[in-house]
C-alpha positions in Angstrom: 38.4 3.2 -8.3 42.0 3.5 -7.2 42.7 7.0 -8.3 45.7 7.8 -6.2 46.0 11.6 -7.0 44.5 14.0 -9.4 44.8 17.8 -10.0 43.3 20.0 -12.4 45.6 22.4 -13.0 43.6 24.7 -15.0 41.0 24.6 -17.5 43.2 23.1 -20.1 45.7 21.0 -18.5 45.0 18.1 -15.8 47.1 15.3 -14.5 46.4 12.0 -12.5 48.1 9.2 -10.5 46.6 5.5 -11.0 47.2 2.7 -8.3 46.9 -0.2 -10.6 45.0 -2.8 -8.8 42.7 -4.0 -11.4 43.1 -6.7 -13.9 44.2 -6.2 -17.3 40.6 -7.0 -18.6 39.5 -3.7 -16.9 41.7 -1.5 -19.0 41.3 -3.5 -22.5 37.7 -2.9 -22.1 38.6 0.8 -22.4 41.8 1.1 -24.3 43.5 -1.2 -26.6 46.9 -2.8 -26.3 48.8 -0.8 -29.0 52.1 -2.5 -28.6 53.4 -6.1 -28.4 54.4 -6.2 -24.6 54.9 -9.7 -23.1 55.7 -8.7 -19.5 52.5 -8.7 -17.5 53.5 -5.7 -15.4 54.5 -3.9 -18.1 51.3 -4.4 -20.1 49.5 -3.1 -16.9 51.5 0.1 -16.6 51.0 0.5 -20.4 47.3 0.2 -20.6 47.0 2.1 -17.4 48.9 5.2 -18.7 46.4 5.2 -21.7 43.5 4.7 -19.6 44.6 7.9 -17.5 44.7 10.0 -20.7 41.0 9.2 -21.5 39.9 9.5 -17.6 41.3 13.1 -17.8 39.8 14.3 -21.1 37.0 11.7 -22.2 37.6 12.8 -25.9 41.2 12.1 -25.9 41.7 10.1 -29.3 44.1 7.5 -27.9 43.5 5.4 -31.3 45.6 8.2 -33.3 48.8 7.9 -30.8 51.9 7.6 -32.8 55.5 6.8 -31.4 58.3 9.0 -32.3 61.9 7.9 -32.9 62.6 9.2 -29.6 60.1 6.6 -28.3 57.6 9.4 -27.0 53.8 8.8 -27.9 52.1 11.5 -29.6 49.3 12.9 -31.4 50.0 13.9 -34.9 47.7 17.2 -35.2 49.0 17.9 -31.5 45.1 18.1 -30.3 46.7 17.3 -26.9 49.9 17.5 -25.7 50.6 14.7 -23.0 53.1 12.7 -21.0 53.0 9.4 -19.3 55.2 7.7 -16.5 54.9 4.7 -14.6 56.8 2.8 -11.6 55.8 -0.4 -9.9 52.0 -0.5 -9.5 51.4 3.0 -10.2 50.8 5.1 -13.3 50.8 8.7 -14.0 49.8 11.2 -16.9 49.4 14.9 -17.5 47.3 16.3 -20.7 47.0 19.9 -21.8 45.2 21.5 -24.8 47.7 24.3 -24.8 51.3 23.6 -24.0 53.9 20.9 -24.0 54.3 18.8 -20.8 56.1 16.3 -19.1 55.5 14.0 -15.9 57.6 11.6 -13.8 56.6 9.4 -10.9 59.5 7.6 -9.1 59.5 5.0 -6.1 61.6 6.7 -3.4 64.4 4.1 -2.5 67.9 4.3 -1.9 68.9 3.2 -5.2 68.9 6.8 -6.4 72.0 7.7 -4.2 74.1 5.3 -6.4 73.4 7.1 -9.6 73.3 10.8 -8.2 76.6 11.5 -10.2 75.3 10.4 -13.5 72.3 12.8 -13.2 73.3 15.6 -11.3 75.6 18.5 -12.3 78.5 19.2 -9.5 76.7 22.2 -8.7 73.6 20.6 -7.9 75.4 17.5 -6.0 76.9 20.7 -3.7 73.2 21.9 -3.4 71.9 18.8 -2.0 74.7 18.3 0.2 74.4 21.6 1.8 70.7 20.6 2.6 70.8 17.1 3.8 73.1 14.4 5.1 73.5 11.6 2.6 71.2 9.3 4.5 68.5 12.0 4.7 68.8 13.0 1.0 67.1 10.4 -0.5 63.6 12.2 -1.1 65.4 15.5 -2.5 67.5 13.3 -4.7 64.2 11.4 -6.0 62.5 14.7 -6.8 65.6 16.0 -8.7 65.6 12.8 -10.7 62.3 13.0 -11.3 62.5 16.7 -12.5 65.1 15.7 -14.9 62.9 12.8 -16.2 60.0 15.2 -16.8 62.1 18.0 -18.5 63.4 15.1 -20.8 59.8 13.9 -21.5 58.8 17.6 -21.8 61.7 18.1 -24.6 61.0 14.6 -26.4 63.5 15.1 -29.3 66.2 12.6 -28.8 69.2 11.7 -26.5 70.0 14.0 -23.4 73.0 14.3 -21.0 71.0 14.6 -17.9 73.9 16.4 -15.8 75.0 18.7 -18.4 71.9 19.5 -20.6 69.5 19.8 -17.9 70.2 22.4 -14.8 67.9 22.7 -11.9 68.2 25.9 -9.9 68.4 25.9 -6.3 65.2 25.8 -4.1 63.9 25.5 -0.6 62.9 21.6 -0.7 59.8 20.7 1.5 58.4 17.4 1.9 55.0 18.9 1.5 55.9 19.7 -2.3 56.7 22.9 -4.1 57.9 24.5 -7.3 61.4 24.7 -9.0 62.9 26.1 -12.0 65.2 24.2 -14.5 66.8 24.9 -18.0 67.3 22.8 -20.8 70.5 23.3 -22.9 70.8 22.3 -26.7 73.7 24.0 -28.7 73.4 27.6 -28.1 69.7 27.6 -27.1 68.4 27.6 -23.5 65.0 26.7 -22.6 63.4 27.6 -19.2 61.3 25.1 -17.7 59.0 25.6 -14.5 58.2 22.3 -12.6 56.0 21.3 -9.7 56.6 18.6 -7.1 54.8 16.4 -4.5 55.9 13.7 -2.4 52.7 11.3 -1.9 53.5 8.3 0.3 56.7 6.5 -1.2 55.9 8.2 -4.4 57.6 11.4 -6.1 55.7 13.2 -8.5 57.2 16.0 -10.7 55.4 17.7 -13.7 56.0 20.6 -16.2 53.0 23.1 -16.9 51.5 26.2 -15.4 
């Protein structure tokens, strides 16, 4: 069973990362394909993400899932709050019975450096530059990208300007993982979000939730 990482955050909230090595039939025996997805890898990612939901909470009612206008899957009665992410041959999910959550995984690659000005505020760019030269900043940049994606998924109500609407406070970055704080700005409202991060091999993992 290629469970890559699992954490029971508390009695109400759990997360897991799955390394997808199984054929499609393995997942279809457990969860149905709810969308018309033609690309084989995307089908596997879709199925693996939903498989993890039931792996974390066996009574998760995946058959009741709906898709919001923002393309976020949800349960109509919010029996569970959940978030799904995938990259390459990995899928991740976080599920909570009590609070809204968000999760993101990314491959750590140099591609993130090319888009840093699109998702980082100028103060965040200065924070990165103060810690690492460009070539050494890739893991931190990936974590920051993952953090903003996780907050976006936590918010889940429409379009967001990553550089302006989501801001991350300075923190001491560690390759062993840690925590950080962020805010989501919507009109005159400011929402505080606490995040946790890990680097596992060549994967960055960030989630919201206590």
